[in-house]
Structure formats: structure tokens, C-alpha cells
C-alpha positions in Angstrom: 39.4 -35.0 45.4 38.8 -31.3 44.6 36.5 -30.5 41.7 37.9 -28.7 38.7 36.3 -25.3 39.5 37.8 -25.3 43.0 41.2 -26.2 41.5 40.7 -23.3 39.1 39.9 -20.8 41.8 43.0 -21.7 43.9 45.3 -21.9 41.0 44.3 -18.6 39.3 44.2 -16.8 42.6 47.7 -18.0 43.6 49.2 -17.5 40.1 47.6 -14.0 39.9 49.1 -13.1 43.2 52.5 -14.2 42.0 52.1 -12.0 38.9 51.0 -9.1 41.0 54.2 -9.5 43.1 56.6 -9.8 40.2 54.9 -7.2 38.0 54.2 -4.4 40.5 51.2 -2.0 40.6 50.6 0.4 37.8 53.0 -1.5 35.4 50.1 -3.0 33.3 48.8 -1.3 30.2 46.9 1.9 31.1 46.7 0.7 34.7 47.2 4.2 36.2 44.1 5.4 34.5 42.1 2.5 35.9 43.6 3.1 39.4 42.5 6.7 39.3 39.0 5.6 38.3 38.8 3.2 41.2 40.2 5.9 43.6 37.4 8.3 42.4 34.8 5.6 43.1 36.4 5.0 46.5 35.9 8.7 47.4 32.2 8.4 46.5 31.8 5.2 48.6 33.4 7.1 51.6 31.0 10.0 50.9 33.9 12.3 50.3 34.4 14.8 47.5 35.7 12.9 44.5 37.2 15.9 42.5 38.4 19.4 43.2 37.1 22.5 41.5 39.4 22.0 38.5 38.1 18.4 38.0 41.1 16.6 39.3 40.6 13.4 41.3 41.3 13.9 45.1 43.7 11.4 46.7 45.5 11.1 50.0 48.7 13.1 50.4 50.2 9.7 51.1 49.2 8.4 47.7 50.7 11.3 45.8 53.9 9.3 46.1 52.4 6.8 43.6 51.6 9.2 40.8 54.6 11.5 41.3 57.3 9.0 42.3 60.5 10.6 43.5 62.5 7.5 42.6 63.2 8.9 39.1 65.3 11.6 40.8 63.7 14.2 38.7 61.4 16.6 40.7 60.1 18.3 37.5 58.8 15.0 36.0 55.6 13.4 37.3 56.6 9.7 37.0 54.0 7.1 37.7 55.3 4.3 40.0 55.8 1.0 38.2 55.6 2.3 34.6 59.3 1.8 34.2 60.4 -1.4 35.9 63.9 -1.6 37.4 65.6 -2.8 40.6 64.6 0.4 42.4 61.0 -0.5 42.2 61.4 -3.7 44.2 63.7 -1.9 46.7 61.2 0.9 47.1 58.3 -1.5 47.9 60.4 -3.4 50.4 61.7 -0.2 52.1 58.3 1.6 52.2 56.3 -1.3 53.5 52.5 -1.9 53.5 51.5 -0.5 56.8 51.4 3.0 58.3 50.6 6.3 56.7 53.6 8.7 56.4 51.8 11.8 55.3 48.3 13.1 56.4 46.0 15.3 54.4 44.8 15.4 50.8 46.3 16.0 47.4 45.2 15.6 43.8 46.3 13.7 40.7 46.4 15.1 37.2 45.8 11.6 35.8 42.2 11.4 34.4 40.2 8.1 34.7 38.6 6.2 31.8 35.0 7.1 31.2 33.1 3.9 31.9 30.5 2.3 34.2 31.6 2.6 37.9 30.7 -1.0 38.4 33.9 -1.9 36.5 35.9 -0.4 39.4 33.7 -1.6 42.3 36.0 -4.3 43.6 39.3 -2.4 43.4 37.5 0.6 44.8 36.4 -1.5 47.8 40.0 -2.6 48.2 41.2 1.0 48.2 38.4 2.0 50.6 39.4 -0.7 53.0 43.1 0.3 52.8 42.2 3.9 53.6 40.1 2.8 56.6 42.9 0.6 57.9 45.5 3.4 57.3 47.6 1.3 55.0 50.5 2.8 53.2 50.4 3.8 49.5 51.7 0.4 48.6 49.4 -1.4 50.9 46.5 0.5 49.2 47.9 -0.4 45.7 48.2 -4.1 46.4 44.8 -4.5 48.2 42.9 -2.8 45.4 44.7 -5.2 42.9 43.9 -8.2 45.0 40.2 -7.4 45.0 40.1 -7.3 41.2 41.9 -10.6 41.1 39.5 -12.1 43.6 36.5 -11.1 41.5 38.0 -12.7 38.4 38.9 -15.9 40.3 35.4 -16.2 41.6 33.6 -15.5 38.3 36.1 -17.7 36.4 35.5 -20.6 38.9 31.7 -20.2 38.5 32.1 -20.2 34.7 34.0 -23.5 34.9 31.4 -24.9 37.3 28.4 -23.7 35.2 29.4 -24.5 31.6 28.7 -28.0 30.2 31.5 -27.7 27.6 34.9 -25.9 27.6 35.7 -26.2 31.3 39.4 -26.7 30.6 39.2 -24.1 27.8 38.3 -21.4 30.3 41.1 -22.7 32.5 43.7 -22.7 29.7 42.9 -19.1 28.6 42.9 -18.0 32.3 46.5 -19.3 32.6 47.9 -17.2 29.7 50.5 -14.8 31.2 48.6 -11.8 29.7 45.4 -12.9 31.4 47.1 -13.4 34.8 48.8 -10.0 34.5 45.6 -8.2 33.5 43.3 -9.9 36.1 45.8 -9.1 38.9 45.9 -5.4 38.0 43.5 -2.4 38.2 42.5 -2.8 34.6 38.8 -3.0 33.9 39.7 -5.7 31.4 39.7 -8.0 34.4 36.1 -7.2 35.0 35.2 -7.6 31.3 37.0 -10.9 30.8 35.4 -12.3 34.0 31.9 -11.3 33.0 32.4 -12.4 29.4 33.5 -15.8 30.6 30.5 -16.1 32.9 28.0 -14.9 30.3 29.4 -17.5 27.8 29.1 -20.2 30.4 25.5 -19.3 31.2 24.5 -19.3 27.6 26.3 -22.6 26.9 24.5 -24.1 30.0 21.2 -23.2 28.5 22.1 -24.1 24.9 24.0 -27.4 25.4 23.2 -28.5 29.0 20.5 -30.9 29.9 17.6 -30.9 27.3 15.2 -31.1 30.3 16.5 -27.8 31.6 14.0 -25.0 30.9 14.4 -21.2 30.6 12.6 -19.6 33.5 12.0 -16.0 34.6 15.0 -16.3 36.9 17.3 -17.3 33.9 16.0 -14.4 31.9 16.7 -12.0 34.8 20.2 -13.4 35.2 21.0 -12.7 31.5 19.4 -9.3 31.8 21.6 -8.4 34.8 24.7 -9.6 32.9 23.6 -7.3 30.0 23.5 -4.3 32.3 26.8 -5.2 33.9 28.8 -6.0 30.8 27.5 -3.8 28.0 28.4 -0.3 29.2 32.0 -1.1 30.0 33.2 -2.0 26.5 30.2 -1.9 24.3 31.5 -4.3 21.6 31.4 -7.3 24.0 27.6 -7.0 24.2 27.8 -8.9 20.8 28.4 -12.0 22.9 24.7 -12.0 23.6 24.3 -13.2 20.0 25.2 -16.6 21.4 21.7 -16.7 22.8 20.6 -17.8 19.3 22.0 -21.2 20.2 19.2 -21.7 22.8 16.4 -23.6 21.2 12.9 -22.1 21.6 11.7 -25.4 23.1 13.9 -24.7 26.1 11.6 -21.9 27.3 9.3 -22.9 30.1 6.3 -22.3 27.9 7.8 -22.6 24.4 6.6 -20.0 21.9 8.2 -17.7 19.3 6.6 -14.8 21.1 8.2 -15.6 24.4 11.5 -16.1 22.7 11.1 -12.8 20.9 10.1 -10.9 24.0 13.2 -12.2 25.8 15.5 -11.0 22.9 13.8 -7.6 22.9 14.1 -7.3 26.7 17.8 -8.1 26.7 18.4 -5.9 23.7 16.7 -3.0 25.4 18.8 -3.5 28.5 22.0 -3.5 26.4 21.1 -0.4 24.5 19.7 1.4 27.5 22.7 0.7 29.7 25.1 1.8 26.9 23.2 5.0 26.2 22.9 5.8 29.9 26.6 5.4 30.7 28.5 5.8 27.5 26.6 8.0 25.0 29.6 10.1 24.3 31.7 7.1 23.6 29.1 5.8 21.2 29.2 9.1 19.3 33.0 8.9 19.2 33.0 5.4 17.8 30.4 6.4 15.2 32.4 9.4 14.0 30.0 10.0 11.2 31.2 13.0 9.4 35.0 13.6 9.5 35.2 14.7 13.1 38.7 15.4 14.1 40.4 14.4 17.3 43.1 16.2 19.3 44.8 13.5 21.4 47.7 15.6 22.7 49.6 18.9 22.6 52.8 19.6 20.7 56.0 20.6 22.5 55.1 24.2 21.7 51.7 23.9 23.4 49.7 23.8 20.1 46.8 21.4 19.6 47.9 18.4 17.5 44.8 17.7 15.5 44.5 14.4 13.8 41.8 13.5 11.2 40.5 10.0 11.7 38.8 7.6 9.4 35.0 8.3 9.5 31.7 6.5 8.8 30.9 8.6 5.7 34.2 7.5 4.2 33.3 3.8 4.7 29.9 4.4 3.2 31.4 6.0 0.1 33.9 3.2 -0.4 32.1 0.0 0.7 35.1 -2.3 0.4 37.6 0.1 2.2 36.9 -1.4 5.7 37.6 -4.9 4.5 40.8 -3.9 2.7 42.0 -2.2 5.9 41.1 -5.2 8.0 43.1 -7.4 5.5 46.1 -5.1 5.8 45.8 -5.1 9.6 46.0 -8.9 9.9 48.8 -9.0 7.3 50.9 -6.5 9.2 49.9 -7.1 12.8 48.4 -10.7 12.8 51.5 -12.3 14.3 51.7 -9.6 17.0 48.0 -10.2 17.9 48.7 -14.0 18.3 51.7 -13.2 20.5 50.2 -10.4 22.7 47.0 -12.4 23.3 49.2 -14.9 25.2 51.6 -12.4 26.6 54.5 -11.9 24.2 55.2 -8.6 26.0 54.2 -8.0 29.6 54.1 -4.8 31.6 53.4 -1.7 29.5 54.6 -3.6 26.4 58.0 -3.9 27.9 60.1 -5.8 25.4 62.4 -7.0 28.1 59.5 -8.7 30.0 58.5 -11.3 27.5 57.2 -14.8 27.1 59.7 -16.9 25.1 58.5 -17.7 21.6 58.5 -21.5 22.0 56.2 -21.0 25.0 53.8 -18.9 22.9 53.4 -21.8 20.5 52.8 -24.3 23.4 50.2 -22.0 25.0 48.3 -21.8 21.7 48.6 -25.5 20.9 47.4 -26.4 24.3 44.4 -24.1 24.1 43.4 -25.3 20.7 43.7 -29.0 21.5 41.8 -28.4 24.8 39.0 -26.7 22.7 39.0 -29.4 20.0 38.7 -32.4 22.3 37.6 -33.4 25.8 36.2 -36.9 26.2 34.3 -35.9 29.3 32.2 -33.2 27.6 29.5 -33.3 24.8 30.2 -31.9 21.3 27.9 -29.0 20.4 25.8 -29.5 17.3 27.2 -28.0 14.1 24.6 -25.3 13.8 25.5 -24.1 17.3 29.2 -24.1 16.5 28.3 -22.1 13.3 26.6 -19.5 15.5 29.6 -19.4 17.8 31.9 -18.9 14.8 29.6 -16.2 13.3 29.6 -14.4 16.7 33.4 -14.5 16.9 33.7 -13.1 13.3 31.1 -10.4 13.8 32.6 -9.3 17.2 36.0 -9.2 15.7 34.7 -7.1 12.8 33.0 -4.6 15.2 36.2 -4.4 17.3 38.3 -3.6 14.3 35.9 -1.2 12.8 35.3 0.7 16.0 39.1 1.2 16.5 39.3 2.2 12.9 36.8 5.0 13.4 37.8 6.1 16.9 41.6 5.7 16.9 43.1 5.4 13.4 44.4 8.5 11.4 42.9 8.9 8.0 46.3 8.5 6.3 46.9 5.1 8.0 45.6 2.0 6.2 45.9 -0.5 8.9 44.1 -0.3 12.3 45.8 1.1 15.3 45.1 0.7 19.0 44.2 -3.0 19.2 46.2 -5.3 21.5 45.9 -9.1 21.8 44.2 -8.8 25.2 41.1 -7.4 23.5 40.5 -10.9 22.1 40.6 -12.7 25.5 37.0 -12.2 26.5 35.7 -14.2 23.6 38.7 -16.5 23.0 37.0 -19.5 24.6 34.1 -19.2 22.1 36.6 -19.3 19.3 38.4 -22.3 20.7 35.2 -24.3 21.1 34.4 -23.8 17.4 37.2 -26.4 16.7 35.3 -29.1 18.7 33.6 -31.6 16.4 32.3 -35.2 16.4 34.7 -36.5 13.8 37.6 -35.6 16.1 36.0 -37.4 19.0 35.1 -40.4 16.7 38.7 -40.5 15.4 40.2 -40.6 18.9 37.7 -43.3 20.0 38.7 -45.4 17.0 42.4 -45.0 17.8 41.5 -46.1 21.4 39.8 -49.2 20.1 42.7 -50.1 17.8 45.4 -49.6 20.5 43.4 -51.0 23.4 41.1 -49.0 25.6 42.9 -49.0 29.0 46.1 -47.0 28.7 45.1 -45.1 25.5 41.8 -43.7 26.9 43.4 -42.7 30.1 46.1 -41.0 28.2 43.7 -39.0 25.9 41.7 -38.0 29.0 44.9 -36.8 30.7 46.2 -34.7 27.8 44.1 -31.5 28.6 45.1 -31.8 32.2 48.8 -32.2 31.3 48.6 -29.0 29.2 47.1 -27.1 32.1 49.9 -28.3 34.3 52.5 -27.4 31.6 50.9 -23.9 31.4 51.5 -23.4 35.2 55.1 -24.5 34.8 55.6 -22.1 31.9 54.0 -19.3 33.9 56.5 -19.9 36.6 59.4 -19.7 34.2 58.0 -16.5 32.6 57.8 -14.9 36.1 61.3 -16.0 37.0 62.6 -14.4 33.7 60.7 -11.2 34.3 62.0 -11.0 37.9 65.6 -11.6 36.8 65.2 -8.9 34.1 63.9 -6.3 36.5 66.4 -6.8 39.2 69.2 -6.7 36.6 68.2 -3.2 35.6 69.9 -0.4 37.3 68.3 2.9 38.0 
């Protein structure tokens, strides 16, 4: 019988490929920006110039078709393939094919990549590089790059399920959310972030809750240090997950001492700060936004700069309760939307027609919460460890909201803009595990005793697995609905 982590790998890889087929390349949120970032890294891997003299990323002439798609029948409009999904998109992929380059030479794209660590784009860049070496078509290149990102997530997700002593089915349940499957099968660096966050959480849970005879060695410290360097520069806020290390008792160190524990914390902290400063210093300064700095996100139709004043740090310092009032307003106004978009209420680039039915949203959440609250095969973390998990979730959410308030929200807006439910996915398993407690396990064991152990215990053991199976079925229904919607749309 296959072990759970192997089932996870095969299931997530297969379901991700189905989502990739139904929701074509560059249809995910901001995917074209991540595609261009991966393409730029591919140029560097092939030892070719990555940009022209004007700073535009160089691409194959063949791939200009992607970022200036003629399928819109408007030669004056640079339409990105896949950003508007209709029947012509599927027809175009089928007619164009995956093999054979139609146009030789080089071109450029005016799309600018996201500023982040190049490691976030390594796997899709390898896929793009391989496609270029094999002379695949524009669509062959698109799909191969996507597949490599999905493969990375499937591998790290499976390793997370294998490594963690608690929450194996929680990682599985969150990975089967439609939003997770769409993101992980796209060019988005969120796939990289979610995968690394899952694995980091699993490593820390292994040290904190695994065998009490397991000790922290130099190798373990090096592993966490490498994860700090890989994860922190991509989206800085998720470095907060390293606060979970406080769950690891000092006695777990090979030679227990407060000094060794403190030196480990300082080392990991230095690696986090150093990697962030090295890669993303400008982003740090943008998030801090200390003194009323203004931002010009776009030009008006007349070509003038549209300058927008954002909330700034000095404002929050003057009014110390302002940030909490704005966060309260945000959850009152957008809380329901956060719950829905975390699962996948709207797919594609928030296409209202590509949606997960509302009853399914409830079932996905209920299944994930119940899976987090009880699993008879796994231990229950001690209450102080669950308090640390809850504190980490609250603190990380506060940092996420505050950073978007300072970097994205206009000063005349009193709820936070720019946050989507997918931003909560990297640490959602930690939140769900906070619901696990001994009284729930004791209650279920008492019910088993009253009703007779045989059938009842088998049933309670099967419930998390049944929810996972139900998620797969619902994913299939969601995909069928999305496909029907797209093919029903005329050009």
C-alpha cells in the first residue's frame, strides 16, 4: 500500500496538471510578470543577454506571440495570452501545438518582472531553458515552465507530509484547495513560497513534536539556515514562520544550553535579515514608507503621473490605534472574501465566471478544520506549543496587513487593499493545527467506547481520508464548470 506522502505527490501532481490544462498559461493572478521573471533568469542560465539597452527583457521572436497575442484581433493592443479566457484560447493552443518554432530571431517584452530572489524562478526558468533547447513552440515553452513549478511544489509538499509528525492530512487538505492547485501549476512565485513554507513548518514540527530522543544537530541548524536564505527574500513577511522555532525545547539540542539555543536563533535571524537586505532592500524601504512618501503606480490617459499618497509609518506612530481600527474595518468589509478566495472562490485573474460553488467553499473549510482538529494517528501538541503557533499566525497576519497598508493603501482609504486569500495559504496549516486539542481526542475516544470500538474507531479514522477524497471530487467538478464556462464564451 502506498504511503500517504507518495499518494500526496501523485495526487497533487495529477490534479495540478489538470488545472494547468483547464486554466491555461498566464491566466493566474499576475502570472505574466512571473513568467517574464522566469524568462529573464532563463536568459542568464543560457549565458545570453537578459535585457536590451532600454531595460526590456529579451525573448524569442516565437514567444512575442504570448505577450502580444493577435487573437484579440486588435493589432494596436498588446494583449497577454490567457488573461481573458474564452473558447478561442483553447482553439489557439490546439491549432498552434507544442512542437516546432515558427519564427526565428529575438524580440522583447515591455512587461517588467517582479523584483525578488531569482531562486523563486529557478524551476520555471529551467523549464523555459529546456523548451528553448528543444525548440518547442511558444505554448510548449509555457506549459513546460509551468510543469516545473508544479513539480517543485509536489516534491516539497510530499516531503512535508513525510517529515511532519502532525498535520499530514492538513497539508494534504490545503494543497487540494482549487486556489492552491491553480497557483502551484502556474508561473507564480507563490508556488515556491507555499512549498517552502510547508516544508519549513514540517521541519520545525518534526523538531518540536517528533521523538523526544531526536536531538538538534549542526546538520539540522544548517537545514533551517538554508530554508531562511531561500524563503525570506521572496516575500519577507513569511520569515515570521521562523518564530515557530520557539516550540523547540532547549533540551532537544545535542548539547543543551541556553547559549547554544541563543546562538542558533541569532544565526538564523542574521541569515534572514542578511538575505532580505541583500536581495530586497528597496522593497523593505517601500514597506516601511516612513515619512509620507508618495507612489505613482500608473499614468493617466493624458500621460500625466497619477500620484497617490499612501498611509505611512509616521501616521501610525501619531495615532497608535489607527492600524488596529483599519484592520478591524478590513475584516468587516473583506473577511468573507478572504475566506472565499483562500479556497478559490474566483479562479483565473479573479474571473467571476470561473468560480468554486459556495457550498463547496463551506465543505473545503469544514474538511480542513476537522482534519486539523483531530487525527487519531497523530499526537496532540502541548498547549504551550499551540499557543506559540496561534501567536505566530496572529503576528504574521498583523505584519501582512500592516505591510500592505503602508505599501499599497491610499491615505484616504480606511480598509487595506491588495490582499488576496492566497496570501494566507503558506501558513494556513499552522492555523488549522491550533484547533487540535486533547479534549477533542478524549471526547472521540469516549464516544468510541460507548458505541463499541470496532466500527466507530474505523469510521473516525476514515473521516479525514474521506474529506480528502471529497476534495478531489469537488476539484473535478470545479474544473468541469470552468471548462464549460470558457468554451461557452465566444470571442
